[in-house]
Structures are given as structure tokens and as C-alpha cells.
N, C-alpha and C positions, 0 to 999 in steps of 0.2 A: 723261752725263758715260758717255765711253767706259770701257769698268773698263780700261785705265791707266790712265787718269788718273784712274781710283779710286784703285786704286794710286801712282803720282804722290805723289795728295793723304795718303791716313794716312802714308804717308813723312815728307814737309814739315813733320804733322799729327804725330806720332813724335816726330822731334828740335823741334818746335817748341818740346813739352813740357820734352820734354831740358835743352833751351837754360833755357829758365824756371824748369827746379832748377837747374840750378852758376846761374844768377844771382842766387837767392834765395837762393842756399846761403854767398853771394859768392866763389863760385871764379871765375866770368867773370864778366868787365862786359858789361854789355846790350849796346857800339858790337860786342868780340867774339861774339857770340851773334849778333845781327843778319849778323856778317859772314860766322859756321862757315850760315847759313842759304840765302843766299844761291843758291848750289847750287841747294839742294834746289827753294827758291820757282823757279828757271828751270826744273825740268824740270819739275814739276808747270806751271808756263804754256804750254812745246814741247807737254805731254800734251792738255790742251787740258780739266785743270781747274780748275775752277771755285772759288775761295777768296776772302773779302772781301779780300784782302791784293791784289787783282792786279789791283779793279779800280781803284786810282790808274794804275799803269802802263800797259794798255791803251787808258785813255782820256787817256791821254801820249799818244795816235798816231795823230787821225784819219783824218790825206789825211799823206799826202806828194808832194811834185813837184806839187799841186794835185789830185792822186787821192786818191780818199778809199780810206780801207783796207780789207782787208775782218777778219775776227774773225779765219784763216792767220794774214795778213797782218803785224794786232795782233800777236799774240802774240811770233812767231817775233825781229820787231824790239825789243821789249818786251826779249825772255827773254836776248836778245843785248846786253842795256840790264844786266843781272842776272849774265849768266854766258860762257862760253866754253858753242862742245857741250861741243868740246873734256878740256870741266873736266869737264864737267858730267857725262858719260858714264866717267870719270877715277871721281868719284867713286860712278858709281855703283857701278864695277865696283869698288871698297877698302872702298864698304858690303856687297854679294854677298856677298865673296873672306870678309870676318870675317862676316858670319851665318848664311856652310853647314861654316862651324867651330863652331861652337854650335846647331844643329842639331836635339837632341839630342829636342824636345817639338814632338808634331803642332804648337803652335801656335810655333815658333823653324821649323820647317820646315812651316808652310805662306808665316814670313816670309825664308824666304831665296826661296821660288819665286818669292813676288813680285821678287825682288830682280835672280831671273833674266829671267822676264819685260821687268824697267824696262829690268835689261842690252842686253840681245839686242832690244830696240826703240834702244834707244841706241849697236849694236851698237862695247859696250865694247866694252874689250881681254879677254879672250882669260880666262878663271879661273888666278890666278895659281899653287896648288895645291890638288890635288884634295884632303877631311880622307879622315883616312882612316874605316875602315869600326871599327866598333867595334868587339875581341873578347869573345868568353864564353870558358868554361871549352870547346868540344868544339873550337871556331876557331885554339885557342892551343894543341892535341896534333896538329896537324895539321900 
């Protein structure tokens, strides 16, 4: 799997786990959770991620107009069935911007960097606002 596909797969799995927790806690119904995951499944599909959730979708488009489709063609058509590329890019941009504002630990910084890479891959809109640099006592005095 290409590195960008690994990032997309990880982002989908992270959101899938969060959605499952919200459903289990009764804070979100299953249909709403599934709808929230569609853009992230489309993102994973477009990047070439290998997910069991994509198998039925990719298998639904073996032939079009009498011609066998390649895997990239099936992925493009399948992803379009889930979510438009523009909506995917917007979802990534929103997630990236949110991740950048809380990237204060090495793990959070890695997640933010992954979302920046994914945003570049999808030509997402620019970062809305740069996070403020943490200030310590030396920079406050200056």
C-alpha cells in the first residue's frame, strides 16, 4: 500500500473507532455515524487503501460500457459514489486545521503532519489559520 494510502486508512480507522464509541454511548445513531464516515472511506478508496469495507464497492464496477475496468478506474468510480472529490478535500482540510491547533505532543504532531500530507495529495484548501506558537517566559519578555 502506498504511504498516502496508509495515512488514509489510518484516518478512516481512527474515525471509525470514534464513531463506534459515540454510537455505543448513545450520542450518535448508526446511520449518522455511517454518513460521517463516507468521505473518509472515499478518501481511502481514492488513495489505494486496502480495506475490507471497500471490497463490495470495488466489486460493483467490474465492467462499464462493455469494457473491463482497471483497479484505479473502479476506485475512482466507487469513491465518486461515496463522496465528491471536493467534499473529500474539504473534510481533510477541516481535520488538518483542527489537528494543527492541538499538535502539542509528538503523537499529535505526527497526526497533523499526516493530515497535511493527505491535504496536499487532495489539493485541499489552504490552512485557514496558522496555530499560534506556544510562548514561554523568554518569548513573552521580548
